[in-house]
Every structure is written in C-alpha cells, then in structure tokens.
C-alpha positions, 0 to 999 in steps of 0.5 A, a space after each residue: 565451787 571449784 572444779 576438783 579436776 582442774 589442778 590435775 588437768 593443768 598438771 597433765 597439760 604441763 607435762 605434755 608440753 614439757 615432753 613435747 618440747 623435749 622431743 623437739 630438742 634434738 637436731 633434725 637433718 634438714 638437707 644433705 649435699 649430696 642429697 640422700 639417694 642421689 647419684 653424683 660425681 665424686 664430691 670433695 666434701 659432704 655437707 649435712 645441714 641441721 635444724 639447729 646449732 650443733 655442739 661439736 663435742 656431741 656431733 660426728 660422722 663417718 663415711 662407709 663404702 657399702 658397695 664397690 663398683 664391680 665387687 658385688 660381695 665386698 664388705 663395707 669399709 670405712 673411708 678416712 675423712 675429716 669431720 669439721 664445723 662450717 662457718 654456719 653452726 648448723 652445718 657439719 662438713 665431712 671431707 674424705 682424705 682422698 677422692 671417693 671412687 665409684 660405689 655406694 656410700 653411707 654417712 653415719 652421723 650423730 648430731 648434738 644440739 643445745 639440749 637433749 640426746 644426740 640425734 642419729 641417722 644416715 645419708 646414702 649416695 652413689 658415686 658414678 
C-alpha cells in the first residue's frame, strides 16, 4: 500500500529547496577595502567584493560623508564619485572625484546578481 503522505512530503521538500535557492541567489558582500569600521588614510578608491558576478544594470553605490572632522552638527552630504566595474566581475569600484577629507564616510551599495532582487547594504569607514 502506498503512503498517502509521500506526495505531500515530496512537494513540501521541493518548495523548501526552491525557496532556499532563491534566498541564496542575491550577492553577498564578502569584503571591502577599506574594511567596514576601519580608520584609514584617504583611499583613492573603494573596492567592494561580492559573492558572485555583478550585473551592472542592477548595481550601484554612492558615498556619503556622515561626519565631518571639527563639525559635530554637519548634515550628511553626498560625495561625487564614479562607480565602475573591475576586471574581476565580482568587484565594484567606487572612485571619489576628489580626495576624501578627514571624516566618516558611508558607502550605500546595491548589488544585482544573475538572479533575484538586488541586495543592499552599507560600509562605513573613517578617514584620518
């Protein structure tokens, strides 16, 4: 005699595997240079490395100066920068238009991979 619950169990497992694969489909930030939370000399560029190849049309970033040295109450302000691909398809490069001055910076990024919605996140660092 056949187990009447077997088709339901197989269907439930299949749906679980599909949902698990979809959850893993978005790129994950693997590392950044400068590292999140670090204090560094002014970098010429910021590199974000992801777990998979990025799709340029679904990826981007912006630099925001969130704290300016000597100005405790300054409003966050955008920093002009160019976002580009690297020779490594898993890396996004953010190059400020001019050298970063002393202060705290946040990189707000979105990264689209081959499937799924773009992932979003932020990296923060301080410039001496």
